C-alpha angles and dihedrals in degrees: 000000000000089000092053091049092052093048092050090051089052091053092048090051091048093048090048091054092049091049090050092050092049092046091052091051093045092053090064096230094150114127109230091227091055089070090071111091093216095173090059096055116128136180117257098157116182116203093209093050120090145182121196127181130193148229095032093200118054132191098031089157095047096268119155091208131041140170123251129195114218115196118186144167135198127185092209106038127181137178092255097055111119143183120233124200112216129192124210088040094225103075103156124125090275090084094048118121118224093245128118091353129108127233093307121041120227120260091247123035104162128070119234114255088235140351143196136190113258091233093058106128086348103102094171096049095105090059103034101030087220126118146157128208126190107212132182118227129191129203106271101163096258140070125264140229132182121223128196113217131185124193095067123255096303099058107019120193118193110233104167144348129215134225118275123267126190143177115256090246108018092180095055118132109262146168104028115205118198120206136173113264126222090278129048093245096052126089123188125210119201125184144162130241141155094241120105119206086256090062104040144355114247122217146147125241108208146150146135113317106271092005137098116307126220137191126244121187123232133219119228129223135173137157137217137226089264089061089068118092101216150329137354091019091051097041131019093001096054119115126159108262095210118222124319115212127193127188127186118222107197141188093029121179112244116259091357121143115240133186125207143169131193120246143189125192111210123215090255091060097255122128131230111205135189122213118279122270135181139212139177117239117243122262116254117256110287096012109159101229135111108278125185128195128183117210130188143135140213100030105144124177137282136193117247089208093060095249125139089042084264092168089080098050121028098004097155096048093097091044090057095044093048092049091052090049090052092051095040094116090062096042124088102175140007127210117194105190102205142302089076112170102355088225086151092190100324098113097194088071093071090066090048090051097048090047092051093052094039094106089055102034094047091056109037132022110279107203121187140199129206119259134185091261089058102042118016120108130137116262093007098105096261115141090236119050097213130130093234098121093056090234097310094112092192099301100117093043096053090045102043095047130043119223125178092240123140088233117018091204085065097051101201120117148141127240130185125213114178108288093002131086112192120195109194117194129196110230091187088070127059111277101172124124113290096027126114090249094052090054090050091050092052093045092049092049097042099045099059117108102226093195088068101024105033095164111081115183128185118202134186138153104236119051106267088164128040134327132158093202112142087229091070091042094053099036104034106015086229144089097253146355111329109256087012111123092014091084099033113038093079088057093048090051097040093053096035100240107197098204136013110198125192139172129190092096107081100224139060127264136163128195134204115260095288140188130173091354094305131108103239086187131016118259112266148158092242130041120185137173128024125359115270106172144326121284110221120212129189110205102165096128096099094127116303119111112295126261117222123230125235113265097246116065112226115230092245094054105098103173131012131179125183094206143086119280152119139232129239126201120201120189101202091181140319092296105039131058124179120204119195132181112202128188116235096225097062108005092235123142114251100168131021143157137179131221116207111186137151125216089253088055090055092049092048112100126238135165112346096343102084112117117262115267110307137169085272098052131035111170107133097111124176121227088239106101095213091053093049090051090052092048091050091050089050092050093050092048091048093051091046090053092046095048091043089054090047091050093055096039110101091236100131113123111222091229090057088068090072112091091216095171091059097057115131132182117260096158113178114199092209092053122087145176121201126183129193149230099035096205121045133193096031088156095045096270119156095207132033141168123258128197112218115193117187144171134200120182090205103043129178137176090254096059112117140181121231126200113217129194123211089041094229107072104157124125088272089084095049119120127212100256101146100302124155126270090281123044118241117246088243127036104164130066121232116258088235140346143197134193112257092233092057104126086348103101096174096048097107089058106035100027090221126119148153132212128192106211131179118226128193128204106269100163096259140071125263140228134182126226130196116215135185126192094063126255095305098056108020119192118191110232103167143347126214132227118275125264131185145179117262090248108015091182096056119134108261146168104027115203119199121209136173112262127224090278128048094245095051126091124188126209118203124185145161130240142154093243119109112208087248089065100041143001111244120215142148123239107210147148146141109311109273091007138102116305125228133191123233121188123232135219118229127220135174138158135215138221091270090060088066119091101215151328138356091016090052096039132024093357094056117117123158107259094214118225122315115211128194128189128186118221105197140188093029121179110240117260092000120144113238137179132209139180128194121231128184111186129355101311108003108119137174118216117276122271134182139208139177117242118243121266116251118260106284098013109158100227133112108278123188126194128179120209132189143136142211099030105142123176136285136192117251088208093059094247126139087043085265093173089075095052119028103006096160096049099094093042093053090047093049094047091052091049091052092052095039094118088062096048127083103178139004126213117195107190104205140301089077112174104348091229086152093191098324099113098193088071094070088065089048090051097047089048090050093054098036095106089055101034093048093055107038132022109278106203121189140199129205120261136185092259089059103042117017119108131136118264096009099102098262113143089236120051097211128130093234097122093057090232096310092113092193099300100116092042094053093042102043092048130046120222126177091240120141087230116020093200087066094041104198115128149146126242130183125211114178107289092359130091111192117195106193116194130196111231091188089069125059111277101174124122114290095030127115091246094051090054090051093051093051092046091049094050095040099048098058118109100225091195088068099026107030094167112081115185128185118199133185137156103234118053105264088165126040135327131158094206114141096239090056090046089053088057088050092234112090084214142043108299108266090011115123091014088076099039112029094086089056092049090052097040093051094036098238108196099204137010116200130198142176129187093091108081100225141063124263134160125192132205114259094289136187128175090355094304131105106243087188127014117259113268148161091243133040123186137169129026123002112267106172144327121283110222120211129189109203103165096127099097096120119312119111117284098206094112097036103076117143122248117257090223120108106257111189097200094050105097105168131012134181127184096204144082119284151116141230129246123200120199120189102201092182139318092298106040132059125180121205121194132178114203130191117235092222095066112359091239122141113252101169131021143158138174131221118209113188137148125215091257087056090057091049092051113099128237136165112345096344103083116116115261117257115300137178086271097057 
């Protein structure tokens, strides 16, 4: 029996090998040049035979391609005679390399670069022996000759050789290929020439179209025959690739048109130039403009002159190329996902390919993926041990084309284009779980900010998803690569990948949205609402021979086409994506679908992508009934606690008190409201006072005046967002309000009143409306005239923030100018020095980006356009100025800031920290004294002390807009004197992020439907993903690790890994002061609402993190959320390791925890417990903030100041040397080593 089993296995293996061989042949992957038996060539010269070529000099007008007429005669013609084009022209045995040949080399050891049969378009050749061919040559750095052979391709006999022809400058720079760089505002230009770096210096001359041009140097690469892994690339297919140059064009302005040309400066000082080209710079990530990307695979190259018998191999290659050229004005980027040129070891074909795509690749970024015909070779490290690359083993591909990969030999990478994130995998390297590539794929998918880049696309060459090609059925017995989707589909589902696009199969196919072999949703031409599953697309019909489908159509295969074509993605906006499949032969659309999806739909969870159990969702029930009952009880208790906390939390937005939807008309003709002046900001001010005079013949104490902007606020501007059958009369809240009797004591009798209100520039005009009926039943009595700022769209409210490196400062500001109206930038430079211009990216969001009411309904107001510019390579501690233009001559006033110190710089550094400030109205409107009474005092105290402050960190609960979007402008205007002068760093709080069903860790309504979108758009943070808003920032001797308590922070999560990385990676010799910050109290607080929960912290807070704080010796942990001030002793595991003090010295013992959430919001729910808490050292039930001063590497001063007077009410110092930091204490000693 054992013998029979072994025999059966052998037969299965043998059958498998035969099938593979047959499949390879059937797929038509044979390179035309491989049909020529080069090593068998012999000389059979005939004196009366001839070959003549003309013209002898090509490219006299600078062309990189030209036509040649080849005339030939043979006294003994036959049907299998052929003409070979050789370059270099000298192709005798003298150039043979002593490799793979015996004692005597063959006569011919290099393949022609192209060939054609002598009777092609010469019908009479067999009789007359005379013929003429018209061939196209391209500049390939060497001269050419044409040889007539008899004996066919299998036994070639050399009959005659032509004269030589050559391009005027064979070494000229040719075939530029654009590609996205490693940042969105960088474009790379790669080209080929014959100039080594010893002969000439390569560079690119470039600049704005019609503007000043600049020079950027280029790096140079090449490779040798010995870089090839096998034959034919190492033998008959070898041809010197020339020199490959790449230049990096940086700091591009989004969507701007640039011109460029390639240059080489020779040793004698002369210059060699290419012709001029142009490209449009990429949009910034999240830019709301139409963006169009073409995707295909497996195109190959073809000869326009009919040579190489291309019609039998990649016959549609030229069709695809020509269609893309025709559509080039409506294409922004091209992605060719593997099997590029099908050179298969014949190196001359790479020049042919780059020349064919030059009109495309020189104009738009041409991004590539790695395919089996580029990479695979036995024993070379490729995942598949086939011979498909012809011995190239990836070297030409990774040299000829630039990709923004960390390691171009491992050709996986991500690239962002506006609203798109593309994650491009390399199927010729191992992608399975646990591998380096798998980690990259997850990082690429998880790090995208879907509020800015909603369209997440996964691409790879081989089919890691679903295909009904017969090739997979015959070869694999599957619907894709073995082990393909098994390791990846959980990632696609978890991170909600919209499309997975593959090549390799030479046809087109689209699936339904599919997961685990099941259609989660039927195939359609329109998908709306929340994400369900990934749609898989095969688009490998770029040009190579077609791949047939299996006869039976799987249920998940929605559309199939056995033809050549390509796909085109068009991001119309953040909510709408159009997919089109076009045939190469006519460019018409044969399949299409649209995805319409809001940001809240992306955040909503579906199959296998819901967040792990959080305080907002407890659904992991055991089958044991008793356990299920206990879990239900726990859930109910948790929700009761949360809602009780929310009920007592002073989170009510004043504007929410107005019952907008109940408003009715009660217009009284004798009533009036008048506002003056009519035009504000005539001297460039961004805020100004307005006098509002009003009269009501029937006054009452509940009358109030609302400020509306835009001025027209009738039902005509209402949008259909789930309103009843009849629209309300009012569907937008005022931006502020005040009672009519405010400072008008006689109003209830006279009906006359006057209010002095402060307005800020908010991009629209204003009107003032008088209401009776109070806030609960508003009745419109009269409306004022309109007033407006002189330039409502002017750039306003700059906010500085640290960039991703210590010597980068970002400037974010707001304006009314869309990028289509004006180009935003910052003019800046060292004070008194030369000024430079830095472009800015522009973001915005719409009503559909909001997750619920009021942000999506009565609280909605257009946020304008948020611009961010990156000021780089700053000199430490230098004073710089900047002003913000938007358009040709629209300027803000001038501002100044001091650049950050370098990490470890030994200078005095001062950082202010607080949370929960909010905003308030200087004119007393909005009844602010009942909501955020300390906000203005905190703001004013910081402004007074601004010369002694270097940075501000506001750890969450920023402006308490709570869904009333106008308040974000009010807040940025309030902090402008601070944020325009020093970096203003923020953290995420519950009042920015929390909303049910959106992925927030807490399922509360605290954000008022904002779900984090305004916070992450209005403010820049150096987070990898601003939607997750955790990040590290360095300031001199400080390292700040800022967590996001509204996202899961527990062990095993992405954020936990970030926190540990942030704490562990700091060099304490340079940055001795390690600070942890978060909004909610993950440490210790003796507030009554935490006591009621029995925790004195957020549930699961310090339990997850205290070991990290202790291990990495975190000096201070700061929190907000609780609206008071409290400082603990150095505490670990609920015990004071050292007693509380005003001075700590010597080795680290434990972290001191500080609650500093009393910057402005009401304190009514933040009373302290009356219990005796041993670890609570100092408490203050008042408004205030903390200031840290790093005096040097050994001394840190901590001060708590009250907002009411700015005086210090608590303080302590830490004195600690570097050796004290290294010394071990509880739970942070190194594990046993050979020394201990």
